[in-house]
Each structure stands twice: as structure tokens, then as C-alpha cells.
N, C-alpha and C positions, 0 to 999 in steps of 0.2 A: 450161250448167247445165240439167239435165233437170227436168221437172215433178216427178218423184219427189224429186229432191234439194231443190227449193225447198219442197215440202210438208214434208219431213223437217226442214229448217232452221226453218221457221215453227213446227212442232210443238215442236221442241227449244227455241226461243226462248220459246214459251208456257210450257213446263214449267220452264225455267230461271228465268223471271220469278216464277212461283209459289214456287219454292224460295227465291228472294231475299226475297220477302215473308215467308215463314216464318222466315227468319233474322232479319229485322228484328223480327218479333213476339217471337221468342225473346229478343232483346236487351232489348226493352222489358219483358218479364216478369222481367228481372233475371238472366238466364243469360248466360254467355259463349259466343261463337261464334268460329270460325276464319274468316279471310278474309271480312271484311265486303263487301257489294256495292260495286262501283265507284261513285264519285260522278259521273263524267263519262259522258255518253251514248255517247261514242266508245270508252271504255275497257272497258265491260261486254262480256260474251260476246255478248249479243244485238246490241248496237250494232256491235261489231267486224265481225260477219258482214253485218249490214244495210247498213252504210255502205261496205263493201268491194264490194257488189253494187248500188250505188245506181242505176246506169243500167238494169240488168235489172229492178230492183224498180219503177222508175218506168214502164217499158215494160209490164210484166206487170200491175201493180196499177192503173195509171192514176195520173195526177198527184193527183187528189183523195184517193184512198184512201192513196196514199203519204204525202201531207202530213198526213193525219189520224193515221196511224201514227207518223210522225216527231214531230208535235206532242205526241201523248200520251206518247211515249217521253221527249221533252225535259222535259215537265211533271213526269213521275215523278221524273226525276233532279234537277230543280230543287228539288222539295219534299223529296226524300230527303236532300239535303245538310244540311238542318236537323237531322235525326235523327243523321246521321253526325257532325256537329259536337258534339253532346251526348255521344255514346258513344265516338267513336274519335279525335277530334282532340286530340292531346296537350296543346297549350297551353291548351285549354279547361278543364283540370282545375283547379278552384278550391279554396278553403278546405275546403268540405264533403267534396269528393272525397278530399282528403288526410286529413281527420279520420276519415271512414268507411272508408277503404281505397282503394287505387289503382284498383280496378275498380268502385267505387260511384259513383253519380250522386246529387247532392243532390235532395231531394224536389221542389223547384220545377222543376228541369230535367226530372225524371222526368214531372211533370205536363205540361210543355210537349211532351215527346216523345210522350206519349199523344195530345195534340191534333194534333200534326203527323202522327201515324200515321193518324188519321181522314181527314185530307186525302189522305194517300198512298194509302189504300184507294180513295178516289174516283178518283184518277189511275190506279190499277191496274185498276179496273173498265173505264175508258175504253180503256186500253192493251190489255187482254185482249179487249175487244169489237172493237177495230180489228184485232187479230191474228186473231180468229175470222173477221172479214169478209175479210181477206186470204186466209186458208186456203180459204174458200168460193169466192172468186174464182179462185184458182189451180186448185182442184178442177174448177170448171166449164169452164175453158179447154181447148181442144184441145191435144194433145201437140205438134202442128205449130207452135204459138205459141212453143215453147221451142227449136225447132231452130236458130234464129239466135242464141241466147244464148251 
């Protein structure tokens, strides 16, 4: 993997994450979306790439920054599952959902989702901050550091 490829992947992950947050915001506003974000950190587009290159990421980013990025990513997915369960998990559909329509969420669940989203935004800020740090680190490194990857 070249320096340019790693920078492109990090930038793509950054943008993809922002798009996923926008999707979640859209759902909470009461609109439907296609393809909700993955609930597992290994299943999402960013995680698939990140964990497929784990050795290179540890070597290039250093263990401390790698763990910060991994921890922030895991926290985001852990908190996102609460929102996923409200809007996308079929067996969660209760009386109010049936009464209001198949795609509606009862008001109490809607309020919970809004609170969960506040926490998710905090997780997102940390994840994007760690991602920006990773991009700065990769940018600062010599191209020769990537020759052995």
C-alpha cells in the first residue's frame, strides 16, 4: 500500500462516515432511507478496509493512534445500534408502529432516538478527530515508510 492509497482510504472513510451520520439524521427526521449503516464495526465500509489492513495501520499510525481510532469506531457502532433497533429491527415494531403505519416510530421511541443521536454525535466527533489525526500522521511520514507495506 502506498502513502497515496492510504491517504485516499482515510479520506474516503472520513467522507463515508459523514454520509452515514447524515443518513441517520434523515431517519430521525422521519424520512426513509435506503441501506441503513451497518451495525457492526467489521461490516461497515470503513471497518472492512481498516481491519483488512490492521498490521499496516498499526505500523504506520502507531499503536496509540490505532487504538484511539479503533476505540472511537467501536464506540460509534455500539451507540448506533440503539438507533438501529428503533428504526430498522423488525421485531421491535410494536403497537404504535402498527397503529401509525409500518414505517412510523412511536413518539417515545422517537424521543429516545433523538437522545441516542446526541451521544452518537459525540462519538462521531471523536472518530472524525482520530481520523484527522491519522491523516496528518500519514501525510507527515516519508514515502519510504510505505515501501515495505
